[in-house]
C-alpha positions in Angstrom: -116.2 151.2 -47.0 -119.1 153.7 -47.0 -118.3 157.4 -47.2 -120.1 159.1 -44.4 -121.2 162.7 -44.4 -122.1 164.4 -41.1 -125.5 166.2 -41.3 -124.7 169.6 -39.9 -128.3 170.5 -39.4 -128.8 167.7 -36.9 -125.3 167.0 -35.6 -122.8 169.2 -33.8 -125.6 171.6 -32.8 -123.7 172.3 -29.6 -121.9 175.0 -31.7 -123.1 177.6 -34.3 -123.7 176.4 -37.8 -120.5 177.6 -39.4 -118.4 176.2 -36.6 -119.9 172.7 -37.2 -117.7 172.2 -40.2 -114.6 172.5 -37.9 -116.3 170.1 -35.4 -117.1 167.5 -38.0 -113.6 167.5 -39.4 -112.1 167.2 -36.0 -114.4 164.2 -35.4 -113.0 162.4 -38.5 -115.6 163.2 -41.1 -114.3 164.1 -44.5 -117.7 165.0 -45.9 -120.8 166.9 -44.7 -124.4 167.6 -45.7 -127.1 169.9 -44.3 -130.6 170.9 -45.0 -130.3 174.5 -45.9 -127.3 176.9 -46.2 -129.3 180.0 -47.1 -128.9 182.0 -43.8 -125.2 182.4 -44.7 -123.4 183.8 -47.8 -122.3 181.1 -50.2 -118.6 182.2 -49.9 -118.6 181.7 -46.1 -120.0 178.2 -46.4 -117.4 177.4 -49.2 -114.6 178.8 -47.1 -115.5 176.5 -44.1 -115.4 173.5 -46.4 -112.1 174.5 -47.9 -110.5 175.2 -44.6 -111.4 171.8 -43.3 -110.8 169.9 -46.6 -114.4 168.7 -46.5 -116.5 167.5 -49.4 -120.1 168.8 -49.6 -122.2 165.8 -50.2 -125.7 167.3 -50.4 -128.0 170.1 -49.5 -131.7 170.9 -50.0 -133.2 173.4 -52.4 -135.1 176.2 -50.7 -138.3 174.7 -49.2 -140.5 177.8 -48.8 -141.4 179.1 -45.4 -140.0 176.2 -43.3 -141.0 177.8 -40.0 -144.6 177.9 -41.2 -144.5 174.3 -42.0 -143.8 174.4 -45.8 -141.7 171.4 -47.0 -141.0 172.5 -50.6 -143.4 173.2 -53.4 -142.6 170.9 -56.3 -146.0 169.3 -56.1 -147.9 172.5 -55.6 -149.3 173.7 -59.0 -149.6 177.3 -57.9 -146.0 177.5 -56.7 -144.1 176.8 -59.9 -142.7 180.3 -60.1 -141.4 179.9 -56.5 -139.8 176.6 -57.6 -138.0 178.3 -60.5 -136.8 181.1 -58.3 -135.5 178.6 -55.7 -133.2 177.0 -58.3 -131.6 180.4 -59.0 -131.2 180.9 -55.2 -129.5 177.6 -54.8 -127.1 177.7 -57.7 -124.5 180.1 -56.1 -124.4 177.8 -53.1 -123.8 174.8 -55.4 -121.0 176.6 -57.1 -119.4 177.8 -53.9 -119.5 174.4 -52.2 -118.8 172.2 -55.2 -121.7 170.0 -54.3 -122.7 167.4 -56.9 -126.3 166.7 -55.9 -129.2 168.8 -54.5 -132.5 167.6 -53.0 -135.8 168.8 -54.4 -138.6 168.7 -51.8 -142.1 167.9 -52.9 -144.2 169.7 -50.4 -147.5 169.0 -48.6 -150.1 167.7 -51.1 -152.3 164.7 -51.8 -150.8 162.2 -54.2 -154.3 161.3 -55.2 -154.6 164.8 -56.7 -153.8 164.5 -60.4 -152.8 168.2 -60.6 -150.3 167.7 -57.8 -148.8 164.7 -59.6 -148.6 166.7 -62.8 -147.0 169.6 -61.0 -144.4 167.3 -59.4 -143.5 165.7 -62.7 -143.1 169.1 -64.3 -141.0 170.5 -61.4 -138.7 167.5 -61.1 -138.0 167.6 -64.9 -137.5 171.4 -64.8 -135.1 171.2 -61.9 -133.1 168.3 -63.3 -132.8 170.1 -66.7 -131.8 173.4 -65.0 -128.9 171.8 -63.0 -127.7 169.4 -65.7 -125.4 172.0 -67.5 -123.8 172.7 -64.1 -123.0 169.0 -63.5 -125.4 168.5 -60.7 -127.8 165.7 -59.9 -131.3 166.3 -58.5 -132.4 163.8 -56.0 -136.0 163.2 -54.7 -136.6 161.6 -51.3 -139.7 159.7 -50.0 -140.4 160.8 -46.5 -142.5 158.9 -44.0 -145.9 160.2 -42.9 -145.1 159.9 -39.3 -142.4 162.5 -39.3 -144.0 164.7 -42.0 -147.8 164.1 -42.2 -149.2 164.9 -45.6 -145.9 164.9 -47.5 -146.6 164.3 -51.2 -143.7 161.9 -51.8 -144.2 159.2 -49.3 -143.7 156.0 -51.4 -140.4 154.6 -52.7 -142.2 152.8 -55.5 -143.8 155.9 -56.8 -140.4 157.7 -56.8 -138.7 154.8 -58.5 -141.4 154.7 -61.2 -141.2 158.5 -61.8 -137.4 158.4 -62.2 -137.6 155.5 -64.6 -140.4 157.0 -66.6 -138.7 160.4 -67.0 -135.4 158.9 -68.0 -133.4 162.1 -67.1 -129.8 161.1 -66.6 -129.2 163.5 -63.6 -132.4 162.6 -61.7 -131.8 160.2 -58.9 -133.3 158.7 -55.7 -132.4 159.8 -52.3 -132.7 156.6 -50.3 -133.1 157.4 -46.6 -133.0 154.0 -44.8 -134.8 155.4 -41.8 -137.8 156.5 -44.0 -137.8 153.3 -46.0 -138.0 151.1 -42.9 -140.9 153.1 -41.5 -142.8 153.2 -44.8 -142.1 149.8 -46.3 -139.6 147.7 -44.4 -137.5 145.1 -46.4 -134.7 147.7 -46.7 -132.0 145.3 -48.0 -134.1 144.0 -50.9 -135.2 147.6 -51.8 -131.5 148.7 -51.9 -130.9 145.8 -54.3 -133.8 146.7 -56.5 -133.2 150.5 -56.6 -129.4 150.7 -56.5 -129.1 151.8 -60.2 -131.1 154.9 -59.5 -129.8 155.8 -56.0 -127.8 159.0 -55.8 -127.6 159.4 -52.1 -128.3 157.4 -48.9 -129.1 158.6 -45.4 -129.2 156.7 -42.1 -130.6 156.9 -38.6 -131.8 154.3 -36.0 -135.4 153.2 -36.1 -137.7 154.2 -34.4 -135.8 156.9 -32.4 -133.9 158.5 -35.3 -130.8 158.6 -33.1 -127.3 157.2 -33.8 -127.3 154.1 -36.1 -126.0 151.8 -33.4 -128.9 149.6 -32.6 -132.7 149.3 -32.4 -134.6 147.8 -35.4 -131.9 147.6 -38.0 -128.4 145.9 -38.1 -126.5 148.8 -39.6 -123.1 147.1 -39.7 -124.7 144.5 -42.0 -126.3 147.2 -44.2 -122.9 149.1 -44.4 -121.3 145.8 -45.6 -124.2 145.3 -48.0 -123.6 148.7 -49.6 -120.0 147.6 -50.2 -121.1 144.3 -51.7 -123.5 146.2 -53.9 -120.7 148.5 -55.1 -122.4 151.7 -53.9 -119.9 154.5 -54.3 -122.0 157.5 -53.2 -122.2 159.2 -49.8 -124.1 158.0 -46.7 -125.5 161.0 -44.9 -125.8 160.8 -41.1 -129.2 162.5 -40.8 -129.9 161.6 -37.2 -130.5 163.4 -33.9 -127.8 162.6 -31.4 -129.0 161.3 -28.0 -126.7 163.8 -26.3 -123.5 165.6 -27.2 -122.7 164.6 -30.8 -119.1 163.4 -30.1 -120.3 161.2 -27.2 -122.3 159.1 -29.7 -119.7 158.5 -32.4 -118.5 155.1 -31.2 -120.3 153.6 -34.2 -118.3 155.8 -36.5 -114.8 155.2 -35.2 -114.1 152.3 -37.6 -114.9 154.6 -40.6 -113.4 157.9 -39.4 -111.1 159.7 -41.8 -112.1 157.8 -44.9 -111.3 159.6 -48.1 -114.1 161.3 -49.9 
């Protein structure tokens, strides 16, 4: 049975961020993820997890000026110093939450730019090697150009090839089914092909990015397929609820309370 993690940046937004841990636990989640924790002290985030016996499945490394449209800087040659500082910023949060994987965002850049490709390889390797002694995986995620136009990492095959070429043990793929379906389609066969390098999975309905309870993909089939494949990682619920979060959790009831 998949282990689902509520995404607290998108779910339970009816309450302030720190109160979403309580709300997720009350709804039956035993794990959570979120985009960024950096507006709150690490100890406060860790305390909310501990209070609710929640496992932290994932969070993102600092992305730069998110409000100004920055989406990371791993592929930006001039921002390597920012990249290195972002790792130092994230580490106390990893230690306070006990998370085992962090997402490194690529940024807005052209993949046809050889300097951007070189910067991305360098940043990915640096981040993975920085976190390895701390027992953390670094995951990279292809993101579709409809949601984030101009995002450097917008191809699952490119991400796969990079991971296999670098051969760094703690470098993994973040496989967002929503993004994969929009970019490529053929989700099931790509899961089969890439399972050995997948470190985290995320879900949402396509095309609306709402609850995974209909539209283009048969999620009950995909959840069973993850079991058949032996996937033991987390499945992050990175979707925008249609209304109040708890009103849209009928899909989750069969899985509520599963052990992390």
